[in-house]
Each structure stands twice: as structure tokens, then as C-alpha cells.
C-alpha positions, -999 to 999 in steps of 0.1 A, spaced: -731 53 449 -750 68 478 -747 103 482 -754 132 509 -762 167 499 -774 198 514 -793 223 485 -799 259 493 -823 274 473 -833 308 471 -867 314 458 -875 281 440 -840 279 424 -810 261 436 -783 286 446 -758 263 464 -749 225 472 -726 211 495 -720 171 491 -709 157 525 -687 123 529 -704 101 556 -702 68 568 -724 53 599 -720 20 617 -728 3 641 -708 -22 672 -723 -50 657 -703 -42 625 -737 -32 604 -727 -3 578 -758 17 580 -749 42 554 -719 51 533 -709 74 506 -679 51 499 -654 76 513 -643 56 539 -606 56 524 -606 92 522 -583 110 545 -596 144 566 -584 162 591 -613 159 619 -602 189 639 -619 199 667 -642 169 668 -615 145 682 -611 169 712 -627 140 734 -592 118 725 -573 146 733 -586 147 767 -582 112 776 -546 118 791 -558 146 810 -585 128 825 -560 99 830 -539 123 849 -547 130 886 -555 165 874 -592 165 880 -593 156 913 -555 171 923 -573 207 914 -606 197 922 -620 204 890 -662 206 885 -680 191 856 -684 218 836 -645 223 835 -645 188 826 -666 196 799 -648 225 789 -616 205 784 -634 187 752 -650 218 742 -650 246 713 -666 272 734 -679 302 721 -670 326 746 -704 333 766 -703 344 803 -707 309 816 -679 297 796 -657 324 806 -662 324 843 -656 284 845 -622 291 823 -613 319 847 -619 300 878 -599 268 864 -570 294 856 -566 307 890 -568 272 906 -539 261 888 -521 295 892 -512 300 856 -511 331 835 -528 340 806 -496 342 786 -491 302 795 -518 293 770 -503 289 734 -538 292 717 -539 327 704 -565 351 709 -596 356 692 -633 372 697 -657 351 712 -677 333 685 -708 339 702 -719 376 685 -739 388 713 -710 379 737 -682 393 713 -708 425 709 -711 429 749 -676 427 751 -665 452 726 -690 478 741 -676 470 775 -645 487 762 -623 453 776 -605 431 746 -605 394 742 -576 375 759 -566 340 754 -596 326 778 -619 337 750 -603 313 721 -628 287 714 -601 260 723 -589 277 760 -603 247 777 -587 220 759 -555 241 765 -557 244 800 -564 206 802 -532 202 785 -513 226 810 -533 209 842 -521 181 833 -482 189 824 -481 206 861 -496 173 882 -472 152 858 -437 176 861 -439 180 824 -423 212 812 -453 237 802 -432 265 785 -435 241 751 -466 220 756 -477 223 722 -442 206 707 -450 175 686 -422 162 708 -436 172 742 -444 139 765 -478 154 766 -485 155 730 -468 117 726 -494 106 752 -520 121 731 -510 102 699 -506 68 720 -545 74 728 -552 82 689 -531 47 681 -552 28 704 -583 38 694 -576 38 660 -556 5 660 -530 20 641 -501 45 640 -503 80 626 -478 86 596 -457 112 601 -468 128 564 -505 129 583 -489 158 613 -503 191 612 -509 225 631 -546 234 642 -558 267 645 -547 268 680 -511 257 675 -518 224 687 -506 191 668 -534 182 645 -536 146 629 -552 136 597 -571 104 596 -590 80 568 -628 79 575 -624 43 582 -599 50 610 -622 74 622 -650 49 623 -628 28 645 -619 54 669 -656 59 675 -664 23 677 -637 18 703 -649 51 721 -680 36 725 -669 2 736 -648 24 761 -679 40 774 -693 10 779 -665 -6 800 -650 -29 772 -620 -7 761 -593 10 777 -594 41 793 -632 34 802 -631 56 838 -614 83 817 -639 84 788 -668 82 815 -657 108 834 -658 131 803 -686 123 785 -706 122 818 -698 156 823 -706 166 789 -739 152 790 -747 173 822 -732 201 806 -741 201 769 -738 240 764 -700 239 776 -687 218 747 -697 244 724 -726 268 731 -761 281 733 -764 279 695 -744 251 685 -753 222 668 -733 196 690 -744 210 725 -781 212 709 -776 176 695 -770 166 729 -798 182 747 -827 171 721 -813 131 719 -818 135 755 -784 132 764 -783 96 743 -758 112 717 -726 124 723 -713 145 694 -687 172 687 -682 193 659 -649 208 639 -638 232 617 -642 227 580 -674 212 583 -666 179 600 -691 164 624 -685 129 645 -713 113 668 -721 83 688 -751 72 703 -745 57 736 -777 33 735 -780 24 698 -743 19 697 -744 39 666 -716 61 654 -711 83 628 -685 107 605 -696 135 585 -671 156 563 -687 185 544 -668 183 512 -661 222 510 -657 229 544 -689 247 548 -705 243 582 -740 255 575 -748 223 558 -743 203 591 -775 208 607 -797 201 578 -776 172 570 -777 154 606 -818 159 606 -823 140 578 -798 112 585 -813 110 620 -845 109 605 -838 86 576 -826 56 599 -848 63 625 -820 73 651 -837 101 667 -877 95 681 -905 114 665 -909 140 697 -871 146 694 -873 151 654 -895 175 662 -878 192 692 -844 198 666 -865 211 634 -879 234 662 -846 247 667 -833 248 635 -858 254 610 -853 247 571 -865 281 561 -841 309 551 -847 345 560 -825 376 550 -815 408 575 -850 421 572 -864 388 582 -880 380 551 -883 343 540 -857 342 509 -856 303 506 -846 274 526 -820 250 529 -823 209 530 -808 175 526 -815 148 504 -799 110 503 -799 96 470 
């Protein structure tokens, strides 16, 4: 059985380890790597926002409100509350004439530490726009307005917009989501569990859609192309997904999710992958992705060098003293 493990050492002693469920395949049917967890059921969390955004892209909302590419990217994002995120989201909110209270995502401080500190020092409090899922919720609401759907209950499971999202998942996974796999996400929107195998099918069909060989091709191209030219708007300055898109010279589309989930597709090599850290610790993902991308030749040498310069393996304490390292191994 193949294994993917991230090891954390302090000094020369192993302190922690994170096992990772992983599947990497290609459009030609080749299994590039597998930890043999394809039947395992996981919640992909925010990593599947590209699929949740398809009904928004398929509506007339983007054209009707003249939304820009940064705002389109934010519709699929888990933004970190940096100033450039907040600016575009506020502009979007004003365009559609919605109130902050219309967003049912809840409120939290900016994920980006400096942005959170600056907000606190300014004496202002966070509001719904600072929620990392605000873009997804604005996309849902904007679609509802254009489609004449009610907006008060837009996150309810039986709301017509949520029904449309489930129809998209069914088309891309080529299966119906069982009722027992329904859940509620951190932002109060519906969340769904899938087997890793079905997520692989969804990613392969996403690749096909981007290449014009599956449903919603134009809508998928609009969203992914907007993200590729604005990678910081899907996450943030320090995020793995935003930086990997840039490092790969925009050949990889990827998205992370809570509890250690990461999905990616290589648009030119037609490769797709799913990672899920068993214990949910997201710190394992940058090292794991670097190891995978190097082992299977998914990134070029210069791209790998760019990756390692962005995310070094060495660990330092608050006094900036090196105390250990983090690395991943494939067995």
C-alpha cells in the first residue's frame, strides 16, 4: 500500500506526523498515485467552491452587474480579508444594492494576521464581508436576484439555487448525492460529502469542461480564467492555492478547504489530484504538494525552486531560531 506522510521534527527527533489520503489521476485513465482510499467519504469543504459557483456563472449575473474578473475569482474564493479582497467585495455589494445583513455567512476576523491586526488597531469591527466565504455568498445572492429567487432563505437546502448547485455536483460526479451525505458548512451554506473516487470524477469532468468537452464549458472557463489572472483573489498572499497557481505559471488550478483538503488540476498535463490530511491539520499540505509535484514531474525544475523558496522546509520559533523541519515522504 502506498503512503503519503508529512513528518515534523524538532531537532533530530520526530515530534508529529500527518498521514494523507491521496489520489492522482489523468484524463487518459492512468492512476499516477493512490493511497488506496478512493472509497473513503470526505467533506471537501471550500475546495469545491468552483462547482458551487457554476450556477452563478451560468446565470446572467456577471453580465447584468458588469462584475469584473477579480469579483468573479472571489465568487470561488476563501479570501483572507486583505484590503484588496474587502475593496472588491464592498464594490460588488454596492453594485447589487444588498445589505451586509443579507449575507448569512457569519462574521469572523480577517484570516490574514496583519489585516486582522490593522482592523483591530483602526478601532473598526469585522463584518460579513470579512468572512472568507463572503464571495461565495455574494455570488449566490446575485444569482438569486437575477433569477428572481427569494434571497431571505438562500442557504436553505431546498432553495432553488441550492438545488441547482446539487444538480451541478450530480452532473460532474455522475452520481446523486445521498441524503446522509448532506451537512452544513462553517458559513451556514449546504456542504456535501463525496467519496474520493467521485471527487476524482468531478475533477476529470472539470478538466473536460475547461477544454470544451463537457457541460458548462463556457461558465467554467470564465471562472477558472478569472482566477488564473487573479490568483490572490481565490485565497490570499500567503495561501498555498494562490501561490501554487502563480508558481505553476497558471497551468494549475487548485483550491484548498478546511480540515486539510486540497484539490488541483493541471490544465495542460490533464492531471487531477485530491489530498485529505487524516487529522485535518493543514500545515501538512504545502510539503505534501511539493513532494507530489516533484516526485511525479508535475512541475518543472525552476517551478519547484520557486515553490521551495516560497515555502521552506525549515521551522523557526518566534525568536527566529531554527528548531526543526517539516517534510513529506512517499512510500
